[in-house]
C-alpha positions in Angstrom: -28.8 -20.1 10.4 -27.4 -23.3 11.9 -30.2 -24.7 14.2 -29.4 -27.6 16.5 -32.1 -30.1 17.6 -31.7 -32.6 20.5 -33.4 -35.6 18.8 -33.2 -37.7 22.0 -34.8 -35.2 24.4 -38.5 -35.4 25.3 -41.2 -37.9 26.6 -41.9 -39.0 23.0 -38.3 -38.9 21.6 -36.8 -39.7 19.2 -39.2 -40.2 16.3 -41.7 -37.3 16.7 -38.8 -34.9 17.4 -36.9 -36.1 14.4 -40.0 -36.0 12.2 -40.8 -32.4 13.2 -37.2 -31.3 12.6 -37.2 -32.8 9.1 -40.6 -31.3 8.2 -39.2 -27.9 9.2 -36.6 -28.0 6.5 -39.2 -27.2 3.9 -39.9 -23.9 5.6 -36.2 -22.8 5.8 -34.0 -21.0 3.2 -31.1 -22.5 1.3 -28.7 -20.9 3.8 -30.3 -22.6 6.8 -29.1 -26.0 8.2 -30.8 -28.2 10.8 -28.1 -30.1 12.8 -29.5 -33.2 14.4 -27.9 -34.7 17.6 -28.6 -38.2 18.8 -28.6 -41.8 17.7 -26.8 -41.7 14.3 -28.5 -44.8 12.9 -32.0 -43.7 13.8 -31.4 -40.2 12.3 -29.9 -41.4 9.1 -32.6 -44.0 8.5 -35.3 -41.3 8.9 -33.4 -39.0 6.5 -33.1 -41.8 3.9 -36.9 -42.1 3.8 -37.3 -38.4 2.7 -36.2 -36.4 -0.3 -34.3 -33.8 1.9 -31.1 -32.8 0.3 -27.8 -33.2 2.2 -27.3 -29.4 2.3 -30.4 -29.0 4.6 -29.3 -31.3 7.4 -26.3 -32.4 9.3 -26.0 -35.4 11.7 -23.9 -35.5 14.8 -24.0 -38.9 16.4 -24.0 -39.2 20.2 -23.9 -42.2 22.5 -25.7 -40.9 25.7 -29.0 -39.3 26.6 -30.1 -37.4 29.7 -33.4 -38.8 31.1 -36.2 -36.5 32.2 -35.8 -37.4 35.8 -32.0 -37.0 36.2 -30.3 -34.3 38.3 -29.7 -31.5 35.8 -26.3 -30.3 36.8 -24.9 -33.7 37.6 -26.2 -35.1 34.2 -24.7 -32.2 32.2 -21.3 -32.7 33.9 -21.2 -36.5 33.7 -22.8 -37.2 30.3 -20.5 -35.3 28.0 -21.5 -37.3 25.0 -25.2 -36.9 25.5 -27.2 -35.3 22.6 -28.1 -32.3 24.8 -24.6 -31.5 26.0 -22.9 -32.0 22.7 -25.5 -29.7 21.1 -25.0 -27.0 23.8 -21.3 -27.1 23.4 -21.8 -26.5 19.7 -23.8 -23.5 20.6 -20.9 -21.8 22.3 -19.4 -18.8 20.6 -16.0 -20.5 20.9 -17.1 -23.6 19.0 -15.9 -24.1 15.4 -18.8 -23.2 13.1 -21.1 -22.6 16.1 -24.9 -23.1 16.1 -27.1 -20.0 16.1 -29.8 -21.8 18.0 -30.4 -24.9 20.1 -33.7 -26.7 20.7 -34.6 -29.4 23.1 -37.8 -31.0 24.6 -35.7 -32.9 27.1 -34.9 -32.4 30.8 -35.6 -28.7 31.2 -33.2 -28.2 34.2 -30.4 -29.9 32.2 -31.1 -27.8 29.1 -31.0 -24.6 31.2 -27.8 -25.7 32.9 -26.2 -26.7 29.6 -27.3 -23.5 27.9 -25.8 -21.3 30.7 -22.7 -23.4 31.0 -21.8 -23.3 27.3 -23.7 -20.5 25.6 -22.9 -18.3 28.6 -24.8 -15.1 29.5 -25.4 -11.9 27.5 -23.5 -8.8 28.9 -25.1 -7.4 32.1 -27.5 -10.4 32.5 -27.4 -11.8 36.0 -29.6 -14.9 35.5 -31.4 -16.1 32.4 -35.1 -16.7 32.6 -37.6 -18.7 30.5 -40.2 -16.6 28.8 -43.5 -18.5 28.0 -45.9 -16.9 25.6 -49.2 -17.6 27.4 -52.4 -17.3 25.4 -55.1 -15.5 27.3 -58.6 -14.2 26.7 -57.1 -10.7 26.2 -54.1 -11.6 24.0 -50.8 -13.3 24.5 -48.8 -12.5 27.7 -45.0 -13.0 28.2 -44.6 -14.9 31.5 -41.1 -14.7 32.9 -39.7 -16.9 34.6 -41.4 -20.3 34.3 -38.7 -22.6 35.6 -35.1 -21.5 35.2 -34.5 -19.6 38.4 -36.4 -20.8 41.5 -34.8 -18.5 44.0 -34.4 -15.2 42.1 -33.0 -12.1 43.8 -34.8 -8.8 43.4 -32.4 -7.7 40.6 -33.1 -10.9 38.7 -36.8 -10.2 38.7 -36.2 -6.6 37.7 -34.1 -7.7 34.7 -36.8 -10.2 33.7 -39.2 -7.2 33.5 -36.8 -5.4 31.1 -36.0 -8.5 29.0 -39.7 -9.4 29.0 -40.6 -6.0 27.6 -38.1 -6.4 24.8 -39.5 -9.9 24.0 -43.1 -8.7 24.1 -42.3 -5.8 21.8 -40.1 -7.6 19.3 -41.8 -11.0 19.2 -45.4 -10.5 20.3 -45.7 -7.2 18.5 -46.9 -5.1 21.5 -45.7 -1.6 21.1 -45.6 -0.4 24.7 -45.9 -3.6 26.9 -47.4 -3.2 30.4 -45.1 -4.9 32.8 -46.4 -6.3 36.1 -44.9 -8.2 39.1 -46.9 -11.2 40.3 -47.8 -11.0 44.0 -50.5 -12.2 46.4 -52.4 -9.0 46.1 -52.2 -5.6 44.5 -51.7 -3.6 47.7 -48.3 -1.9 48.2 -47.7 -3.5 51.7 -48.2 -7.0 50.4 -45.4 -9.4 49.5 -41.9 -10.3 50.5 -39.0 -7.8 50.9 -37.6 -9.3 47.7 -40.7 -8.5 45.8 -40.9 -5.0 47.2 -37.3 -4.3 46.2 -38.0 -5.7 42.7 -41.1 -3.4 42.5 -39.0 -0.4 43.3 -36.3 -1.3 40.8 -38.9 -1.8 38.1 -40.5 1.6 38.9 -37.1 3.3 38.5 -36.4 1.9 35.0 -36.8 4.8 32.5 -39.3 4.1 29.8 -40.6 0.9 31.3 -44.4 0.8 31.4 -44.5 -0.8 34.9 -48.1 -1.1 36.2 -47.3 -2.6 39.7 -48.4 -5.9 41.2 -50.7 -8.4 39.6 -52.6 -11.3 41.1 -52.8 -14.8 39.5 -56.4 -14.4 38.5 -55.6 -11.2 36.5 -53.0 -13.0 34.3 -55.8 -14.1 32.0 -58.0 -11.0 31.9 -55.6 -8.4 30.3 -54.1 -6.9 33.4 -50.6 -6.8 31.8 -48.6 -7.9 28.8 -45.5 -9.0 30.7 -45.8 -10.8 34.0 -42.7 -11.3 36.1 -42.4 -14.0 38.8 -40.0 -16.6 40.2 -39.4 -20.0 38.5 -41.5 -22.0 40.9 -44.6 -19.8 40.8 -44.3 -19.4 37.0 -43.9 -23.1 36.3 -46.7 -24.2 38.6 -49.0 -21.5 37.2 -48.7 -22.5 33.5 -49.0 -26.2 34.3 -52.1 -25.6 36.5 -53.6 -23.5 33.7 -52.7 -26.1 31.1 -54.2 -28.9 33.2 -57.4 -26.9 33.9 -57.8 -26.0 30.2 -57.3 -29.5 29.0 -59.8 -30.9 31.6 -62.4 -28.3 30.8 -62.1 -29.0 27.1 -62.5 -32.8 27.6 -65.5 -32.3 29.8 -67.2 -29.9 27.3 -66.4 -32.3 24.4 -67.8 -35.2 26.4 -71.0 -33.5 27.3 -71.6 -32.1 23.8 -70.9 -35.5 22.2 -74.1 -36.9 23.8 -76.1 -34.8 21.4 -75.0 -35.4 17.8 -76.6 -32.2 16.5 -75.0 -30.1 19.2 -71.7 -31.8 18.6 -71.7 -30.9 14.9 -72.6 -27.3 15.7 -69.8 -27.0 18.3 -67.1 -28.7 16.3 -65.7 -25.5 14.6 -65.8 -23.7 18.0 -63.8 -26.4 19.7 -61.3 -26.5 16.8 -60.8 -22.8 16.9 -60.3 -22.9 20.7 -57.7 -25.7 20.3 -55.9 -23.7 17.6 -55.6 -20.6 19.8 -54.7 -22.2 23.1 -52.7 -25.3 22.1 -49.1 -25.0 23.4 -47.9 -27.1 20.5 -48.6 -24.2 18.2 -46.2 -22.0 20.1 -43.2 -24.4 19.6 -41.3 -23.5 22.7 -40.2 -20.9 25.2 -36.9 -19.0 24.8 -34.4 -18.9 27.6 -33.9 -15.1 27.7 -30.4 -13.8 28.6 -28.2 -16.5 27.1 -25.6 -15.5 24.4 -27.5 -17.2 21.6 -30.9 -18.7 21.2 -32.0 -21.6 23.5 -35.6 -22.8 22.8 -37.1 -25.0 25.5 -39.9 -27.2 24.2 -42.6 -29.0 26.2 -41.7 -32.5 27.4 -44.6 -34.0 25.6 -43.7 -32.3 22.3 -45.1 -33.7 19.0 -43.7 -33.3 15.5 -45.5 -30.1 14.9 -44.2 -28.6 18.2 -40.6 -29.0 17.0 -41.5 -27.7 13.5 -43.0 -24.6 15.1 -40.0 -24.2 17.5 -37.7 -24.0 14.5 -39.9 -21.4 13.0 -39.8 -19.5 16.3 -36.0 -19.4 16.5 -35.9 -17.9 13.0 -38.3 -15.2 14.1 -36.2 -14.7 17.3 -33.0 -14.2 15.3 -34.6 -11.9 12.8 -36.1 -9.7 15.5 -32.7 -8.9 17.1 -34.1 -9.5 20.6 -30.7 -10.3 22.2 -29.1 -7.1 20.8 -32.0 -5.0 22.1 -31.9 -6.6 25.6 -28.2 -5.9 25.8 -28.7 -2.3 24.8 -31.6 -1.8 27.3 -29.7 -3.3 30.3 -26.5 -1.4 29.5 -28.4 1.9 30.1 -29.7 0.9 33.5 -27.0 1.3 36.1 -29.0 -0.2 39.0 -29.5 -3.4 37.1 -26.1 -3.9 35.6 -23.4 -6.3 36.9 -21.2 -5.0 39.7 
C-alpha cells in the first residue's frame, strides 16, 4: 500500500505526526510505503535521525498549510500547495502512482472537502459520512455521521445505515449489526419528517437489521451496533462524551490520589479504563463513501494516534469494506443515485 500522511495537519503538528508515521513503518510490509507531505526540511531531518530505509518512506515537500480555523472549501481551493491538498490530489484514481489511503489530523472540514473533491465518491453514494468507532460499556458502536454532513437528506441517513452495517461487520467483527436511527425518543410519531422518511427507507432495506429509533442515553448501553445521525448531532455527541469521560477520570484520579493505598490499588483499574476508552488507540475515523481510504484523526493526535491510524487503514483495505458497500448499495434501488 501507498499511505499518505499530512505531516502539517493537527494541533500538535508537525513533530508528533511525523514521529507516529515513522514509527508505523516497523509494522508495515516491504511492499508498503508511507508518503509524507509537508515541510521537506523538517521531514528529512527527522528521517535522518532514524534507521528507516529509503524504500519505506517518500517525501513530498509542500509550501503551505491549512490552519484548523480556516474555511474548509475556501482553503482547499486557494491553498493548492498545502500538505492536505497535495496529498488528496495524490489520492485521486487519476493520479500517477496514486495513494491507497490518506491520513490527516488537520482541519476536518478541509480534509472532508479535499477527499470528496479529489478521491470522489464510490458508485451510488450520495454523500460520504464519518464513521467513528465509539467504545461503550456494551462494546464498540459505529457512529455515522460525526461531522461530514451537517444537513443530510433522508436518503443520506439511510445510506449511512447501510454503509455503517458493512463497516461494523467487516471492521468491528459484528456478524449481524443492529442499526438504529438517533432521535429524541423511541416513539414512532417523534422526530422530523426527514427522520421518519429515513426510518421508512431503512426498514425497507432487505437484510438490514434495523431496530428503529434510539435515544442518546441508549448509545452507551448496548441498544444498537450502528447508530445513524446527522453530522452536527454526531459530532457534538462524541465530543460531549469525550469531555465527560475525561473530566470524570480526572476527578476520580484526584480523589483517589488523596489516599496512597487506595491510589495504588486503583492504578491497574484506571490504566485498563484508559486503554479501553482512549481515542488515541482507535487511530482515526474513516470517511465512508469516498473512492479510496480517507482516515480522519483527532485534532489533538499524538504520535501513537498516527501509528494506530496507519494500522487501521491497512485493516480497512484488507477487509474490502469499499467493495462490499458498493455491492450493497447497488442492490437497493430506493437508495441508488437517480
